[in-house]
C-alpha positions in Angstrom: -109.7 -17.0 -30.7 -107.6 -14.0 -29.7 -105.6 -12.3 -32.4 -101.8 -12.5 -32.8 -100.3 -9.7 -30.6 -97.7 -9.1 -33.3 -100.5 -8.3 -35.7 -102.1 -5.8 -33.5 -101.4 -2.2 -34.6 -100.5 0.3 -31.9 -102.9 3.0 -31.4 -102.2 6.2 -33.2 -100.8 9.1 -31.1 -103.2 11.8 -30.4 -100.4 14.5 -30.0 -99.2 16.3 -33.0 -95.5 15.8 -34.1 -92.8 18.3 -32.9 -90.8 19.9 -35.7 -86.8 20.0 -35.3 -85.4 23.5 -34.7 -82.4 24.5 -36.9 -79.1 25.4 -35.0 -78.8 29.0 -34.2 -76.0 31.5 -34.4 -74.7 30.8 -30.9 -73.8 27.2 -31.7 -71.9 28.2 -34.8 -69.9 30.7 -32.8 -69.1 28.2 -30.2 -67.8 25.7 -32.8 -65.7 28.4 -34.5 -64.2 29.4 -31.1 -63.3 25.7 -30.3 -61.7 25.3 -33.7 -59.7 28.5 -33.3 -58.6 27.4 -29.8 -57.4 24.0 -31.1 -55.6 25.7 -34.0 -53.9 28.1 -31.6 -52.8 25.3 -29.3 -51.4 23.3 -32.2 -49.5 26.4 -33.5 -48.3 27.2 -29.9 -47.1 23.6 -29.4 -45.4 23.5 -32.8 -43.7 26.8 -32.1 -42.5 25.7 -28.7 -41.2 22.4 -30.1 -39.4 24.3 -32.9 -37.8 26.9 -30.7 -37.0 24.5 -27.9 -35.1 22.1 -30.2 -33.6 24.8 -32.3 -29.8 24.9 -31.8 -29.6 21.5 -30.2 -28.9 18.0 -31.4 -29.9 14.8 -29.6 -29.9 11.1 -30.1 -31.1 8.0 -28.3 -28.4 5.9 -29.9 -26.0 6.6 -27.0 -24.5 4.6 -24.1 -22.1 4.8 -21.2 -18.5 3.8 -21.8 -15.7 3.4 -19.2 -12.2 2.1 -18.9 -12.4 -1.6 -18.3 -9.4 -3.6 -17.0 -9.4 -7.2 -18.0 -7.8 -9.2 -15.1 -5.8 -12.2 -16.4 -2.9 -14.0 -14.8 0.6 -13.7 -16.3 1.7 -17.0 -14.8 -0.2 -20.3 -14.6 -1.2 -22.0 -11.3 -3.8 -22.8 -8.8 -5.8 -20.0 -7.1 -5.1 -20.1 -3.4 -6.8 -16.8 -2.4 -9.7 -14.7 -3.7 -10.0 -11.4 -1.8 -12.8 -9.7 -3.7 -16.4 -10.4 -4.5 -18.6 -9.3 -7.4 -19.2 -5.5 -7.6 -16.6 -4.8 -4.9 -14.9 -1.4 -5.0 -11.1 -1.7 -5.2 -8.2 0.7 -5.3 -5.2 0.7 -7.6 -2.7 -1.8 -6.5 -5.1 -3.7 -4.2 -4.5 -7.5 -4.0 -7.3 -9.3 -5.8 -6.2 -12.9 -5.8 -3.1 -15.0 -5.3 -1.7 -18.0 -7.2 0.2 -20.8 -5.4 3.7 -19.4 -5.2 5.6 -22.6 -4.2 6.8 -23.6 -7.6 7.9 -20.0 -8.4 9.7 -19.7 -5.1 11.7 -22.8 -5.9 12.5 -21.4 -9.4 13.7 -18.2 -7.7 16.0 -20.2 -5.3 17.4 -22.2 -8.3 18.1 -19.0 -10.2 19.8 -17.4 -7.2 22.1 -20.4 -6.8 22.9 -20.4 -10.5 23.8 -16.8 -10.3 26.1 -17.4 -7.3 27.8 -20.2 -9.2 28.3 -18.1 -12.3 29.7 -15.3 -10.3 32.2 -17.6 -8.6 33.3 -19.1 -11.9 33.8 -15.6 -13.3 35.9 -14.6 -10.3 38.0 -17.7 -10.7 38.5 -16.9 -14.4 39.6 -13.4 -13.5 42.1 -14.8 -11.0 43.4 -17.1 -13.7 43.9 -14.1 -16.0 46.0 -12.4 -13.3 48.1 -15.4 -12.6 48.8 -16.3 -16.2 49.5 -12.7 -17.0 52.0 -12.4 -14.1 53.6 -15.7 -15.0 54.1 -14.9 -18.6 55.3 -11.4 -17.8 57.9 -12.8 -15.4 58.9 -15.4 -18.1 59.3 -12.7 -20.7 61.3 -10.5 -18.3 63.6 -13.4 -17.4 64.1 -14.4 -21.0 64.9 -10.8 -22.0 67.4 -10.6 -19.1 69.0 -13.9 -20.1 69.3 -12.6 -23.6 71.0 -9.4 -22.4 73.4 -11.4 -20.2 74.1 -13.9 -23.0 74.8 -11.1 -25.4 77.2 -9.4 -22.9 79.0 -12.7 -22.3 79.3 -13.3 -26.0 80.8 -9.8 -26.5 83.2 -10.5 -23.7 84.2 -13.8 -25.1 84.6 -12.3 -28.6 86.9 -9.7 -27.0 88.9 -12.5 -25.3 89.1 -14.3 -28.6 90.5 -11.3 -30.3 93.0 -10.8 -27.6 94.0 -14.5 -27.7 94.3 -14.3 -31.5 96.6 -11.3 -31.2 98.7 -13.1 -28.6 98.7 -16.1 -30.9 99.9 -14.1 -33.9 102.6 -12.4 -31.8 103.7 -15.8 -30.3 103.8 -17.5 -33.7 105.8 -14.6 -35.2 108.3 -14.7 -32.3 108.6 -18.5 -32.6 109.2 -18.3 -36.3 111.9 -15.6 -35.7 113.6 -17.6 -33.0 113.5 -20.8 -35.1 115.5 -19.2 -37.9 118.3 -18.2 -35.5 121.4 -20.3 -35.0 122.1 -22.2 -31.9 124.7 -19.6 -30.9 122.2 -16.7 -31.2 119.5 -18.2 -29.0 119.7 -20.7 -26.3 117.6 -23.9 -26.3 115.9 -22.7 -23.1 114.7 -19.5 -24.8 113.5 -21.3 -27.8 111.5 -23.7 -25.6 110.0 -20.7 -23.8 108.9 -19.1 -27.1 107.5 -22.4 -28.4 105.6 -22.9 -25.1 104.2 -19.3 -25.3 103.0 -20.0 -28.9 101.3 -23.2 -27.8 99.6 -21.4 -24.9 98.4 -18.7 -27.2 97.0 -21.4 -29.6 95.2 -23.0 -26.6 93.7 -19.7 -25.5 92.4 -19.1 -29.0 90.7 -22.5 -29.1 89.3 -22.0 -25.6 87.9 -18.6 -26.6 86.4 -20.1 -29.7 84.7 -22.8 -27.6 83.4 -20.1 -25.2 82.0 -18.2 -28.2 80.1 -21.2 -29.4 78.8 -21.8 -25.9 77.7 -18.2 -25.6 76.0 -18.3 -28.9 74.2 -21.4 -28.0 73.1 -19.8 -24.7 71.9 -16.7 -26.5 69.9 -18.9 -28.9 68.3 -20.7 -26.0 67.5 -17.4 -24.3 65.8 -16.1 -27.5 63.9 -19.4 -27.7 62.7 -18.9 -24.1 61.6 -15.4 -25.0 59.6 -16.6 -28.0 58.0 -19.3 -25.8 57.1 -16.6 -23.2 55.6 -14.4 -25.9 53.7 -17.3 -27.2 52.3 -17.8 -23.6 50.9 -14.4 -23.8 48.2 -15.9 -26.0 47.1 -17.9 -22.9 46.3 -14.5 -21.3 44.1 -13.7 -24.3 42.4 -17.1 -24.0 41.9 -16.5 -20.2 40.4 -13.1 -20.8 38.0 -14.7 -23.4 37.1 -17.2 -20.7 36.4 -14.3 -18.4 34.1 -12.7 -21.0 32.3 -16.0 -21.4 31.8 -16.3 -17.7 30.6 -12.7 -17.6 28.0 -13.6 -20.3 26.9 -16.6 -18.1 26.6 -14.2 -15.1 24.4 -11.9 -17.2 22.3 -14.8 -18.3 21.9 -16.0 -14.7 21.0 -12.5 -13.6 18.3 -12.3 -16.4 17.0 -15.7 -15.2 16.9 -14.4 -11.7 15.0 -11.3 -12.7 12.5 -13.4 -14.6 12.0 -15.7 -11.6 11.5 -12.7 -9.4 8.9 -11.4 -11.8 7.1 -14.7 -12.1 6.9 -14.9 -8.3 5.6 -11.3 -8.1 3.0 -12.2 -10.8 1.4 -14.8 -8.4 -0.1 -11.8 -6.6 -2.7 -10.3 -8.9 -3.2 -6.6 -8.3 -5.8 -4.2 -9.4 -4.4 -2.1 -12.3 -6.6 0.9 -11.4 -9.5 1.9 -9.2 -13.0 0.7 -10.0 -15.6 -2.0 -9.3 -15.1 -5.7 -9.8 -17.4 -7.3 -12.4 -17.7 -10.6 -14.3 -15.7 -12.6 -11.7 -15.2 -16.0 -13.2 -12.8 -17.8 -10.8 -13.0 -19.3 -7.4 -10.5 -20.5 -4.8 -8.9 -23.8 -6.0 -9.4 -23.2 -9.7 -6.4 -23.7 -12.0 -5.8 -20.8 -14.3 -3.7 -20.5 -17.4 -1.7 -17.6 -18.7 -4.1 -15.0 -20.1 -7.3 -16.7 -18.9 -9.9 -14.1 -18.0 -10.5 -14.0 -14.3 -12.5 -10.9 -13.7 -12.8 -7.3 -14.8 -12.4 -4.0 -13.0 -14.6 -1.2 -14.4 -13.1 2.2 -13.7 -15.2 5.0 -12.3 -14.0 7.3 -15.1 -17.0 7.0 -17.4 -18.0 8.9 -20.5 -20.7 8.8 -23.2 -20.4 7.5 -26.8 -23.2 9.0 -28.8 -23.8 7.9 -32.4 -25.2 11.0 -34.1 -26.4 11.0 -37.7 -23.8 12.6 -40.0 -26.4 15.3 -40.8 -26.4 16.4 -37.1 -22.7 17.2 -37.1 -23.0 20.4 -39.1 -22.9 22.8 -36.1 -21.4 20.4 -33.6 -17.9 21.3 -32.3 -15.6 20.2 -29.6 -16.2 21.9 -26.2 -19.9 22.5 -26.7 -22.2 21.9 -23.6 -24.2 18.8 -23.4 -27.1 17.7 -21.2 -27.0 13.9 -20.7 -30.2 12.3 -19.6 -29.5 9.0 -17.7 -32.4 6.6 -18.4 -31.6 4.5 -15.3 -32.0 7.4 -12.8 -34.1 9.9 -14.8 -31.6 12.7 -14.1 -29.7 15.1 -16.4 -26.0 15.5 -16.0 -23.9 18.3 -17.5 -21.1 17.4 -19.9 -19.2 18.6 -22.9 -18.2 17.3 -26.4 -14.8 15.9 -26.0 -14.0 14.7 -29.5 -15.7 13.5 -32.8 -14.5 10.4 -34.5 -12.9 10.8 -37.9 -15.2 8.4 -39.8 -18.5 6.6 -39.4 -18.9 3.8 -36.9 -19.7 1.3 -39.6 -16.4 1.9 -41.3 -14.5 0.6 -38.2 -16.8 -2.3 -37.6 -15.7 -6.0 -37.9 -17.2 -6.2 -41.4 -17.2 -2.7 -42.9 -19.5 -2.1 -45.8 -18.1 -2.4 -49.3 -20.2 0.0 -51.3 -18.3 -0.5 -54.5 -19.8 -4.0 -54.8 -23.4 -5.0 -55.4 -26.3 -2.7 -55.3 -25.6 0.6 -53.5 -28.3 2.0 -51.2 -27.4 5.3 -49.6 -28.2 5.5 -45.9 -27.5 8.2 -43.4 -24.3 7.1 -41.5 -23.8 7.6 -37.8 -20.6 9.0 -36.3 -19.5 8.3 -32.7 -19.0 11.4 -30.6 -17.3 11.2 -27.2 -18.9 13.2 -24.4 -17.4 13.6 -21.0 -19.1 14.6 -17.8 -18.2 18.0 -16.2 -18.2 16.4 -12.7 -16.1 13.3 -12.6 -17.8 12.2 -9.4 -21.1 11.8 -11.1 -20.2 8.4 -12.6 -19.4 7.1 -9.1 -22.4 8.7 -7.4 -24.9 7.2 -9.9 -23.0 3.9 -10.5 -22.7 4.5 -14.2 -21.4 1.4 -16.1 -20.6 0.5 -19.7 -23.6 -0.1 -21.9 -26.2 1.9 -19.9 -28.5 3.9 -22.1 -28.5 7.7 -22.1 -29.9 10.5 -24.3 -27.5 13.4 -24.8 -28.6 16.8 -26.0 -25.8 18.9 -27.5 -26.3 22.7 -27.4 -24.9 23.9 -30.7 -26.2 27.4 -30.8 
């Protein structure tokens, strides 16, 4: 039987073995040269990296910020017109949307009518003041004139009384003298004449006394009418107070009218500034409430908020030049440091850290730095929007 092939030994080689040759000097020199070249490249790269970054500070914790106008209605109603689409470019004051103005037009008409009525009532009150004032002035003047006339008549009657009393005294004395004479000294006719004169004098005195009483009563009545006329002057004050009240109603009606005009103007929703429409959340026919977000307008005025470590602020100053790398477009735009926030970003967050409680672990804080672009048109040319990533490099040397 044939033998197992695995058990068959191969024939021995007839050629003698070749001995290995040790590396020579050329190989060692080549290895040293390669090593030196690598070391030189590393040193050159490290030097370039050191000198290229010396005098600069950069961070990748940075983003674009821009003025964003939140568009919300100031009156409630149903949207009748939408004049812009998403990402549309708008100008300041451009009409964006319109709310159904029918109810606000009716309110304006009502306010206008209320103002007209209030003005008419005020005018009527002013006329009443003039009439009452004229009437009371005339009544006072008449009463004063009646008093003067009554006083004059009273003085005249008093003078007549005095004259009548003098005649009475004279007639009484003469009657008494004639009565003592004998019948031969005075005739009966003369005595009758003297007696009649005395009686007439007495009658004139009584008549004058009655006239005095009447004049005094008339004077008292005239004074009463003057008091009443002066009391009526209070009606003038009341009428003037009514005018003031009507004036307040007019002012209130004017304020209501202005409010109605404003509400009607608010049905036209205008762009507060130039920019691009974003986040449009309403459509024609939707009912919107006061303050409900409808859309936003992002201004073309963009800037950069860069959150640098606090250790990077040592040589950073306002006005230093900045190269802003825009990740979206791969371009560098020139800018400048506009301002540095007074405090870390964490301190002004919704839940600022309370390092006095619990275990304290010190971490390097970041401070927001505002960077503006040198060319304001860059933000519009590259469509820079809030939240886009950038890498700013501040030149501090």
